[in-house]
Structure formats: structure tokens, C-alpha cells
TORNU-777887 format. One line per 2 residues: number of its first residue (from 0); their letters; for each residue x, y, z of N, C-alpha, C, CB. Coordinates in steps of 0.001 Angstrom, whole numbers. Each point is the difference from the previous one (the first is absolute). Glycine has a CB too. Example, Ala and Ser with C-alpha at 12.3 -4.5 7.8 and 13.67 -1.06 7.14 Angstrom:
# residues 2
0) as) 13190,-5690,7800,-890,1190,0,900,1200,0,-1892,-1173,1246  1542,2223,-1966,820,1190,60,-770,1090,730,1184,-628,-2145;
# end
This chain:
# residues 226
0) ms) 22026,32838,59594,-31,503,-1384,1420,368,-432,-2375,870,301  2772,-1288,-1486,1349,259,-491,172,1474,-335,129,-2337,-895;
2) ap) 1108,2833,1088,307,1382,-356,-23,140,-1517,1401,292,2092  -1659,934,-2607,13,211,-1454,1341,-417,-597,-1632,1894,262;
4) lq) 1557,-2510,-1436,1213,-439,-689,582,1181,-770,-878,-2381,-190  2114,2768,514,645,1106,-691,1501,-247,-81,-1795,1583,793;
6) pr) 2271,-2233,-1870,1438,-211,-159,745,1339,45,-449,-2076,-1372  1615,2076,1997,772,1230,169,1314,-96,-760,-1052,376,2252;
8) rv) 1278,590,-3130,1248,45,-764,1154,337,944,-1243,706,-2103  2290,-1528,2089,1126,211,918,1328,127,-730,-1249,-1263,1726;
10) gg) 1267,1175,-3012,1261,135,-716,-205,-139,-1491,1208,-889,1978  -217,1368,-2733,-72,-145,-1441,1120,752,-691,-2458,-272,184;
12) rv) 2832,-260,-1335,1016,679,-798,-162,-401,-1460,1590,65,1969  -1128,813,-2856,-34,-246,-1435,1416,146,-525,-2399,830,-206;
14) gv) 2881,-1824,-524,1337,37,-576,-45,126,-1508,820,-1362,1897  323,1139,-2515,93,116,-1452,-899,-1025,-687,2351,848,228;
16) ar) -2402,-2055,297,-768,-1067,-645,-721,-865,1030,1640,-4,-1891  -2115,621,2983,-664,-769,1043,-765,938,934,1789,-1778,-140;
18) yd) -2718,1174,885,-616,731,1107,-330,-977,1111,-944,1735,-1575  763,-1200,2768,-264,-822,1180,-833,830,969,2167,-1321,-297;
20) la) -3375,861,606,-859,645,983,-268,-981,1133,-1062,1463,-1780  751,-939,2957,-283,-864,1148,-1210,542,754,2445,-641,189;
22) ye) -3343,-257,191,-1192,349,763,-86,-886,1243,-1191,737,-2115  816,-136,3223,-270,-752,1226,-1466,-409,36,1829,1246,1217;
24) la) -2065,-2525,-918,-1350,-523,177,-178,-283,1489,-69,-1015,-2363  -732,1824,3022,-155,-110,1447,-1418,-445,343,1743,1787,345;
26) ga) -1879,-2431,817,-1303,-443,469,160,-914,1190,-929,208,-2301  -140,-891,2648,33,-908,1132,647,-1319,-394,-2057,1081,934;
28) ag) 2696,-1735,39,596,-1314,-255,-1069,-960,-496,1750,401,1771  -1427,-1103,-2862,-935,-944,-584,-844,569,-1120,-41,-1091,2168;
30) dl) 34,2418,-2344,-744,587,-1119,513,-574,-1312,-389,2121,1314  -521,-2400,-2241,352,-581,-1289,-307,1015,-1107,-464,-2351,870;
32) lv) 1465,2685,-1663,-161,935,-1108,262,-730,-1312,689,1948,1466  -1512,-1657,-2461,142,-590,-1333,257,1127,-990,-1531,-1955,587;
34) qe) 2430,1724,-1526,320,1013,-1009,16,-623,-1394,1346,1285,1701  -2002,-611,-2631,74,-415,-1401,745,1070,-779,-2169,-1309,177;
36) vr) 3122,863,-996,880,908,-719,-153,-247,-1504,1634,60,1953  -1790,1019,-2700,0,-74,-1464,1221,747,-506,-2540,-151,-103;
38) aa) 3239,-439,-816,1219,595,-541,-62,5,-1520,1315,-770,2009  -838,1845,-2605,91,102,-1462,1328,660,-338,-2536,154,-266;
40) iv) 3331,-827,-557,1281,542,-440,-2,10,-1530,1211,-850,2098  -923,2014,-2661,98,114,-1453,1366,583,-333,-2522,304,-256;
42) cf) 3254,-999,-616,1281,491,-489,-204,516,-1424,1303,-1637,1473  -930,2889,-1689,-103,631,-1314,1393,101,-620,-2053,1306,727;
44) ad) 2126,-1511,-2026,1226,244,-762,-348,1015,-1071,935,-2345,442  -280,3512,-391,-371,1101,-903,-1500,258,40,1939,-571,-1482;
46) de) -2494,546,2711,-1404,315,284,-990,-1051,-506,646,2375,-100  -162,-3524,-368,-879,-1101,-386,69,-1088,1063,322,523,-2459;
48) pv) -1465,-1027,2960,39,-1050,1023,558,-1303,-571,-1964,1065,1149  2974,-1625,-473,603,-1243,-478,-141,-1138,1014,1612,1365,-1333;
50) vc) -1720,-1046,2620,-234,-1013,1033,-1087,525,927,2405,-856,-129  -3456,64,321,-1111,378,876,-239,-1128,994,-1057,1432,-1816;
52) yh) 1120,-1103,3076,-179,-993,1072,-1141,463,901,2468,-658,-71  -3405,-260,336,-1096,284,922,-106,-1169,986,-1250,1389,-1760;
54) av) 1016,-1068,3020,-124,-1049,1000,-898,462,1130,2272,-866,-592  -2899,-91,1250,-752,261,1219,366,-1097,989,-1920,1146,-1255;
56) yg) 2107,-769,2504,330,-993,1021,-512,460,1357,2036,-707,-1304  -2132,-236,2232,-501,296,1340,1013,-379,1060,-2323,-350,-809;
58) ew) 2244,1035,1938,874,-276,1133,-752,293,1290,2057,547,-1373  -1562,-1103,2463,-666,247,1279,1031,233,1096,-1952,-1412,-722;
60) fr) 1512,2144,1754,839,328,1140,-776,-318,1278,1217,1816,-1314  -594,-2513,2226,-566,-153,1342,849,824,954,-899,-2334,-512;
62) lg) 275,3256,1214,726,889,889,343,-714,1309,-1163,1982,-1033  2319,-1634,1584,439,-599,1246,-147,974,1161,1589,-1438,-1278;
64) dg) -947,1091,2400,-83,856,1182,1270,823,187,-1530,-1665,1056  2328,1788,-2124,1210,804,47,-152,1251,-841,1349,-2059,369;
66) pp) -292,2484,-1040,-60,1208,-840,-904,-221,-1205,2315,626,735  -2778,457,-1368,-840,-136,-1201,708,-806,-1091,-1091,2195,548;
68) vl) 303,-2910,-1350,535,-727,-1153,346,1017,-1079,-1371,-2083,545  2487,1863,-1211,453,901,-1060,-357,-587,-1366,1888,834,1471;
70) dr) -2596,-53,-2275,-351,-397,-1370,829,849,-946,-2373,-677,661  3232,37,-1464,901,723,-894,-546,-65,-1425,1989,-521,1492;
72) hh) -2001,1667,-2151,-363,106,-1410,1267,410,-735,-2449,624,497  2927,-1460,-1415,1278,338,-626,102,-585,-1401,1059,87,2258;
74) fa) -145,483,-3017,265,-455,-1358,1419,420,-355,-2462,164,-666  3202,-1073,35,1357,305,-458,172,-623,-1380,917,89,2389;
76) lr) -544,723,-3358,63,-448,-1389,817,-1271,-171,-239,2359,-692  1489,-2324,1108,876,-1138,-252,-400,-1212,843,1852,1592,-558;
78) rd) -2106,-1383,1825,-365,-1113,878,-1266,-699,-465,1083,1191,1887  -2058,-427,-2373,-1291,-558,-372,-99,-390,-1466,-974,1366,1787;
80) gw) 2098,-1333,-2511,21,-531,-1355,-413,967,-1084,-450,-2133,1017  692,3460,-824,-407,980,-995,1170,836,-504,-2231,65,1078;
82) sr) 3432,-596,-1010,1141,677,-609,-96,-123,-1523,1441,-473,2044  -645,1263,-2768,3,-113,-1468,346,-1420,-426,657,2419,-197;
84) es) 326,-3038,845,380,-1366,-375,-1179,-959,165,2373,481,684  -3130,-320,405,-1149,-880,233,-1107,265,-1009,572,-82,2433;
86) ie) -804,1356,-2768,-1024,334,-989,341,-619,-1348,-489,2144,1213  1735,-2026,-1635,389,-562,-1293,-95,-1521,7,1516,1955,-368;
88) al) -1200,-2591,1501,-141,-1458,92,-1464,-412,-130,2042,-104,1463  -2948,861,-861,-1426,-294,-136,-445,149,-1454,-385,776,2364;
90) lr) 807,294,-3019,-445,251,-1367,537,-1032,-981,-115,2415,545  1266,-2997,-255,517,-1061,-882,-933,-1202,-26,2333,762,479;
92) ra) -3087,-968,628,-956,-1113,23,-1122,194,-1007,534,-354,2402  -810,1601,-2770,-1063,280,-969,543,299,-1384,-1383,863,1855;
94) sp) 2667,-1111,-2069,639,317,-1281,305,-1269,-783,986,2071,1008  -1108,-2040,-2334,323,-1174,-813,1429,-462,252,-1627,769,-1740;
96) gg) 1780,-2066,2020,1311,-567,244,648,465,1280,236,-153,-2402  -994,860,3245,551,473,1262,987,1139,-148,-330,-2258,850;
98) rl) 273,2953,-1998,908,1125,-223,-799,1256,-291,1775,-1554,-868  -1364,2663,1459,-674,1267,-235,352,543,-1374,15,470,2457;
100) ar) -1041,-12,-3190,245,632,-1286,779,1302,193,-2107,-1035,-927  1847,1695,2026,768,1194,385,-151,188,1506,-336,1096,-2291;
102) rp) 1303,-471,2870,-69,268,1443,-1080,1047,278,2462,-564,264  -3188,411,835,-996,1029,330,660,1346,265,-1482,-1770,957;
104) ga) 765,2842,-1290,523,1349,201,-27,404,1463,-763,593,-2284  754,716,2532,37,522,1366,-1165,-562,814,1120,2108,-821;
106) lr) -816,-2597,2018,-997,-674,830,-617,941,1028,1244,-2132,-323  -2513,1894,580,-714,652,1098,-872,-1039,675,17,2250,-1180;
108) ie) -10,-2291,2487,-799,-982,734,-974,724,914,1879,-1682,-98  -3151,1305,-25,-1058,508,863,-476,-1161,882,-711,1773,-1725;
110) yr) 764,-1558,3029,-362,-1053,956,-1092,541,912,2338,-1016,-78  -3506,385,52,-1123,434,822,-436,-1129,927,-742,1588,-1809;
112) kr) 394,-1212,3034,-528,-976,959,-1192,613,734,2296,-1059,280  -3266,203,-1,-1141,385,822,-133,-991,1139,-1173,1052,-1977;
114) fl) 1065,-535,3187,-110,-831,1193,-1376,199,628,2500,136,389  -3161,-1242,-59,-1235,31,778,243,-790,1278,-1456,206,-2092;
116) lg) 1345,454,3225,311,-612,1292,-1210,124,913,2459,539,-263  -2810,-1648,916,-1131,50,922,64,-1120,1015,-1371,1051,-1776;
118) rg) 521,-928,2783,-124,-1114,945,-599,-1181,-735,-274,1569,1972  739,-2769,-1605,-441,-1137,-794,-50,-1300,760,931,1139,-1923;
120) al) -1185,-2172,1156,-33,-1367,510,648,-898,-1036,-2110,434,1351  2580,-1607,-901,719,-920,-867,-757,-1312,-123,2171,1064,653;
122) eg) -2046,-1672,-1834,-592,-1312,-267,1070,-907,-579,-2286,1019,-391  2404,-2230,923,958,-969,-534,1304,-5,761,-1034,288,-2210;
124) gl) 1867,-1305,1912,1301,-117,637,939,1092,-472,-335,-2453,198  997,3106,732,759,1193,-341,1408,-51,584,-2135,1295,-93;
126) pa) 3142,-1635,-723,1377,96,482,337,1454,297,655,-2043,-1331  66,2285,2410,275,1369,419,1467,167,323,-2321,214,884;
128) rq) 2786,1007,-1025,1324,376,483,-188,691,1344,941,238,-2370  -367,-834,3407,-160,547,1336,869,1237,175,-523,-2288,883;
130) le) -91,3331,-335,683,1250,237,200,190,1500,-988,987,-2106  1356,204,2490,302,283,1403,-1265,19,859,1993,1317,-739;
132) ag) -1881,-1839,1975,-1039,115,1031,-1354,-539,-430,1200,1971,831  -1188,-3126,-1498,-1241,-659,-358,-647,466,-1279,-297,-302,2353;
134) aa) 878,1269,-3025,-550,439,-1281,357,-1007,-1096,169,2418,731  -906,-2363,-1850,249,-931,-1100,-425,643,-1313,-328,-1981,1536;
136) fg) 863,1414,-2631,-274,497,-1345,-112,-1191,-934,1221,2178,452  -2144,-2104,-1422,-124,-1073,-966,-563,491,-1321,-305,-1587,1874;
138) ll) 384,727,-2896,-486,305,-1343,-1214,-862,-318,2326,641,-733  -3223,-107,-90,-1277,-652,-272,-86,-487,-1447,-1066,1442,1745;
140) er) 479,-2628,-1915,-311,-458,-1358,-1148,807,-590,796,-2306,590  -1694,2752,285,-1126,810,-465,-220,1157,965,-1070,-2015,-1095;
142) gp) 1082,3210,544,-269,1180,796,-1491,243,127,2170,968,-731  -2557,124,1382,-1422,278,211,-790,201,-1287,643,1012,2141;
144) le) 5,-528,-3198,-712,302,-1231,256,-990,-1120,107,2346,661  1057,-2971,-692,272,-984,-1046,1243,-816,335,-1071,1509,-1694;
146) aa) 1288,-2562,907,1145,-876,229,1293,668,-434,-1475,-1990,-307  2573,1575,940,1318,517,-387,326,-464,-1418,778,-6,2419;
148) gg) -152,871,-3185,389,-344,-1361,335,1254,-785,-1446,-2039,85  1734,1857,-1358,333,1159,-812,322,-392,-1431,844,1136,2037;
150) tl) -406,-150,-2811,379,-220,-1395,1268,777,-321,-2411,-363,-633  3163,-152,-321,1186,663,-525,-149,64,-1510,1466,-811,1926;
152) el) -1438,2014,-2486,-155,185,-1444,1290,580,-561,-2504,347,235  3041,-1005,-1245,1257,403,-623,-249,390,-1446,1295,-1522,1530;
154) ra) -761,2687,-1934,-163,481,-1369,1379,354,-534,-2349,880,466  3001,-1826,-1063,1373,210,-464,31,861,-1250,652,-2199,977;
156) pg) 312,3118,-1101,145,787,-1230,220,-925,-1199,956,1928,1326  -1811,-1808,-2310,117,-833,-1181,-395,-1451,216,1779,1505,-714;
158) gr) -2303,-1829,1901,-378,-1379,303,-1500,-139,180,2216,-343,1071  -2599,-550,-192,-1416,-258,226,-362,410,1414,21,-1898,-1657;
160) tl) -1313,1805,1970,-474,256,1355,-226,-1334,691,-1078,2190,-696  1636,-2329,1882,-110,-1232,769,-625,332,1343,2013,-1018,-1163;
162) ve) -3081,298,1529,-670,214,1282,107,-1285,822,-1608,1700,-1028  2094,-1561,2248,166,-1140,897,-820,221,1262,2312,-437,-912;
164) al) -3009,-602,1355,-729,64,1263,950,-338,1145,-2168,-628,-1155  2052,1352,2245,839,-224,1172,-877,-528,1130,1614,1838,-702;
166) rc) -1376,-3071,1083,-808,-594,1061,396,524,1369,-273,-2034,-1398  1582,2213,1610,484,445,1303,827,1266,-171,7,-2375,862;
168) py) -536,3544,-470,757,1233,-175,947,315,1150,-1886,818,-1330  2010,-1729,2287,813,305,1175,1485,-154,-289,-1880,-743,1448;
170) ps) 2715,1549,-795,1446,-79,-224,547,-1385,319,174,2430,523  635,-2946,-1433,701,-1277,204,-949,-1155,304,1949,1290,826;
172) ga) -3189,-1199,-1310,-945,-1088,229,-327,-218,1462,866,-1042,-2035  -878,2109,2839,-283,-116,1431,-1333,-715,207,1311,2113,465;
174) pa) -1407,-2980,560,-1225,-788,195,-1193,867,364,1407,-1908,717  -2553,1596,-1325,-1246,698,296,-1090,-1048,179,718,2070,-1313;
176) ag) -1684,-1783,2165,-1066,-963,247,-1218,720,546,1682,-1821,432  -2844,1181,-586,-1215,496,618,-563,1250,-648,815,-981,2072;
178) rg) -1823,1508,-1404,-704,1180,-501,-166,994,1128,-1209,-1372,-1729  1268,2654,1382,-280,1056,959,-1238,765,-399,2420,179,522;
180) vf) -3212,236,457,-1199,788,-267,22,1237,885,-1313,-2074,-641  743,3159,138,-150,1204,803,-1219,-136,901,1097,1386,-1798;
182) vg) -997,-845,2990,-1113,30,945,-443,1462,112,854,-2064,1305  -2006,2381,-1819,-473,1380,-16,9,541,-1411,847,340,2321;
184) gr) -1537,790,-2511,-177,529,-1345,989,1067,-397,-2337,-527,262  3274,901,610,958,1043,-334,1423,-495,249,-1704,1773,568;
186) vq) 2632,-1231,-1347,1400,-406,76,869,1255,-24,-493,-2222,-1149  1798,2041,1295,972,1064,-200,654,-227,-1368,418,256,2527;
188) ra) -338,813,-3321,564,-108,-1351,1217,901,-133,-2273,-535,-934  3327,8,296,1195,783,-313,353,-231,-1468,848,-159,2407;
190) de) -308,1189,-3061,398,-84,-1404,1414,539,-165,-2400,240,-737  3174,-885,-140,1368,431,-269,274,-86,-1500,745,-777,2294;
192) rf) -38,1769,-2805,404,-6,-1414,1462,425,-82,-2372,528,-781  3201,-1454,345,1441,212,-86,384,50,-1474,405,-1175,2226;
194) tw) 390,2188,-2616,412,156,-1391,1521,88,-66,-2175,1170,-571  2741,-2004,-281,1448,11,-244,235,233,-1485,437,-1573,1954;
196) ve) 484,2478,-2267,374,294,-1385,1485,-280,-157,-1823,1763,-229  2165,-2570,-760,1391,-368,-219,855,1244,-214,-732,-2189,-986;
198) ga) 1824,2282,1732,902,1131,-119,-308,1162,920,300,-685,-2300  -1475,673,2944,-351,1089,913,761,-150,1308,-2280,177,-1045;
200) er) 2535,928,1709,739,-32,1252,-851,-464,1172,1414,1823,-879  -2728,-1748,756,-870,-356,1106,-1345,-475,-527,1163,1663,1479;
202) as) -1730,-2664,-799,-1348,-452,-331,-1014,865,751,828,-2374,-399  -2106,2185,92,-1046,754,704,-1011,-967,603,301,1965,-1562;
204) lv) -871,-1559,2678,-1025,-784,680,-1141,930,375,1716,-1651,886  -2914,1318,-1360,-1215,705,395,-813,-979,838,-7,1503,-2093;
206) er) -327,-1104,3301,-688,-930,892,-1171,673,695,2139,-1236,340  -3104,411,11,-1094,410,867,-66,-1027,1122,-1307,1135,-1908;
208) gy) 1655,-702,3110,43,-921,1129,-1378,-555,327,1958,1248,891  -1988,-2176,53,-1251,-683,333,-1082,981,440,1323,-2010,658;
210) ee) -2486,1883,-1290,-1181,769,349,-1199,-939,-3,987,2129,-982  -1972,-1822,1808,-1185,-849,71,-754,43,-1325,-165,399,2485;
212) ae) -311,-1554,-2931,-711,-100,-1269,-1035,-1107,81,2015,851,-1244  -2990,-778,370,-982,-1073,-90,621,-1206,-675,-1872,1668,-90;
214) lp) 1420,-2836,475,491,-1227,-609,-521,-104,-1428,98,-1131,2257  799,1012,-3258,-464,-91,-1389,-613,-1367,-293,1772,1638,-674;
216) ep) -2516,-1684,-406,-558,-1262,-457,1113,-866,-582,-2230,1103,-463  2086,-2438,525,986,-874,-649,136,341,-1476,-529,-1818,1642;
218) ra) 1742,1739,-2150,267,331,-1406,-629,-1033,-920,2146,1122,659  -2820,-660,-1701,-573,-916,-984,1124,-667,-790,-2096,1415,-165;
220) pg) 1925,-2711,-220,1037,-676,-812,319,812,-1251,-781,-2240,849  2097,2469,-1055,423,753,-1152,-47,1500,170,-770,-1873,-1307;
222) gp) 274,2345,2463,-73,1427,245,1362,569,350,-2349,-275,756  2445,1621,-711,1293,624,286,457,-284,1419,-532,1785,-1645;
224) lm) 1839,-1960,1815,543,-307,1316,107,1242,864,1251,-1897,-996  -1042,3061,413,242,1196,795,-1133,1016,-212,2501,-390,-155;
# end
């Protein structure tokens, strides 16, 4: 019988415009873990939402016979495309003639993520990144609750609203394949909410580490992501 699944927080820090958390995933060699992640990022200008991003994606971990696998949860404004310059470039896409009627005011970014992690099984061909001591990691075309994908909504000042569907929410178009399913009716759930305010000396992070939870029902089409 497998030991209870309990990811252990082993590090973390919050900077001016970024955060980084780390969790150890421990278990027997060959154990397979599946995780579904929901992300929502809203950029406000003068307290009005101007960019809204929602995504869901799946990933899997195969544990090896060496040290625990490390799962990193992180976000960085500039690296991940949420600097002021990037926001204004996005809004120009929704503006007549590609020009902003006016620059957006003071920016605030709210970034929320929900993680569901559980023992699982895989279906389909799955390219993997090999880790230390036989461990492996990969991305899924379809997670336990729904397929990977998302939306980007742009509301330019004085312009129009533009909504784009995102087929692949993975960084740099990283390859994803197959489907992951949870085995059992309970999972570990973690929640994170990161807030950045333009001009502030420090961002804030409110988190709830992994806790046992019941497996939620699949999201209805068009239902809320978070």
C-alpha cells in the first residue's frame, strides 16, 4: 500500500515582482502523480480590468529511486510577459490602427493558481523530460478534469474588447501529449494568490499549501475557471 501523499514545502521567496515556491514530492520509485493546474491573471489599470488570462493545464511526475522530485511554483512579471511594456503591446492589438487612445493608468496584477495533485495513470504517448535517478516529468494535452487550453481577453482604453482562444498554454509551446487521470476520489489541493501593484516596494503572496480535498466535478463548458 502506498504511503499517504503529502507534498512538503522546502523553500520559497517573494520579491518585488516575482515569487518562487518549492515542494518535494516523495514516494516509492515508479509512483505516478498527476497534477491539474488552473491559472487566472487579471491586469487592472486604474482599477478597471484590461487584460484577463485564464488557463488550465496538466502535468505528471514519475518518482525515481533517488531524492524527492521538486515541484516549483513560480511567477515573474517580466519573464512571463506581464511588464508594463508587454501589457501595452497586448492592448494595442485591441486598439483601432494598433495605437492606444491613451496609455493605461496605474497597473495592478492579480495572479491566482489552484493545484490539484493526486496519484494517477497515463493514457497515450507521453514525451517526458528525464530527471535524476529514474524520475521523469511531462505535460498533458488533457488533464483529469479537462483539456489544456485557455483564453486571453483584451480591453483597450478607448478601443474594443478582443477575446482569443489559447490552444496551448504551456511556456514556449512545450510539447504535451496524452491524458492523465486521477486514481482515487481524493487529491491534494494548493492555492496561491499573488498581487503586484505598480510602484510598490514589495508584492504580496497569500497561499494555502497542499491539503487533502475531495476531487471536484469536471468544470461545465463556459463555467468559471477558479
